[in-house]
C-alpha positions as CSV (number, residue, x, y, z in Angstrom):
1,X,194.3,162.4,100.1
2,X,193.0,159.3,98.4
3,X,195.3,156.4,97.6
4,X,194.5,154.5,94.4
5,X,194.3,150.7,94.7
6,X,196.6,148.7,92.6
7,X,195.4,146.0,90.1
8,X,195.9,142.4,91.2
9,X,197.2,140.0,88.6
10,X,197.6,136.3,89.1
11,X,200.2,134.0,87.6
12,X,198.7,130.7,86.4
13,X,200.0,128.7,89.4
14,X,198.6,131.3,91.9
15,X,195.2,131.2,90.2
16,X,195.2,127.4,90.5
17,X,196.2,127.7,94.2
18,X,193.2,130.0,94.8
19,X,190.8,127.6,92.9
20,X,192.1,124.8,95.1
21,X,191.4,126.7,98.3
22,X,187.9,127.6,97.0
23,X,187.2,123.8,96.7
24,X,188.9,122.7,99.9
25,X,188.4,125.3,102.6
26,X,185.9,128.2,102.6
27,X,187.3,129.7,105.8
28,X,190.8,129.9,104.4
29,X,189.4,131.2,101.1
30,X,187.9,134.1,103.0
31,X,191.2,134.8,104.8
32,X,193.0,134.8,101.5
33,X,190.5,137.2,99.9
34,X,190.8,139.5,102.9
35,X,194.6,139.4,102.7
36,X,194.4,140.2,98.9
37,X,192.2,143.2,99.6
38,X,194.7,144.4,102.2
39,X,197.6,143.8,99.8
40,X,195.9,145.8,97.2
41,X,195.5,148.8,99.6
42,X,199.0,148.6,101.1
43,X,201.3,145.8,100.0
44,X,203.9,146.5,102.7
45,X,201.9,146.8,105.9
46,X,198.9,145.0,107.5
47,X,197.9,141.6,108.7
48,X,199.6,138.3,107.8
49,X,203.0,139.6,108.8
50,X,204.2,141.1,105.5
51,X,207.8,140.2,104.9
52,X,210.2,141.2,102.1
53,X,211.8,138.0,100.8
54,X,215.5,137.5,100.3
55,X,217.9,135.4,98.2
56,X,216.3,133.9,95.0
57,X,213.0,135.6,95.9
58,X,214.5,139.0,96.4
59,X,211.9,141.6,95.2
60,X,209.0,139.4,96.3
61,X,206.9,139.8,99.5
62,X,204.9,137.3,101.5
63,X,202.0,137.2,103.9
64,X,200.9,134.4,106.1
65,X,197.7,132.6,105.4
66,X,198.4,130.2,108.2
67,X,201.5,128.4,109.7
68,X,202.1,126.4,106.5
69,X,200.9,128.6,103.7
70,X,201.8,132.0,102.3
71,X,200.7,134.5,99.6
72,X,203.8,135.4,97.6
73,X,203.6,138.5,95.5
74,X,205.7,141.3,93.9
75,X,204.8,144.9,93.4
76,X,205.3,146.8,90.2
77,X,204.1,150.4,89.8
78,X,200.3,150.2,89.7
79,X,200.0,146.4,89.8
80,X,200.6,143.5,92.2
81,X,201.5,140.1,90.7
82,X,200.4,137.2,92.9
83,X,202.8,134.3,92.4
84,X,201.5,131.7,94.9
85,X,198.6,131.3,97.4
86,X,199.6,127.9,98.8
87,X,202.7,126.4,100.3
88,X,205.8,128.1,101.8
89,X,207.9,129.7,99.1
90,X,207.7,126.8,96.7
């Protein structure tokens, strides 16, 4: 059985976050790219402590980049929308 990978789509702010990381910290950029590949394969399990968010962010998930930063995303059918790649649920 082969699972198909979902498409990743970035909201404008998340794309700007990723561009910021690329300029500021190559090591963190690699971590983010690895997390994004994992999210694409399985958005609900893996490294970065996947967590379903609550309250105003119900329906979104997050993964830890480091202590202060998270990837925030939501899953829709065959796509994953990345909302943020920097900060902590901003």
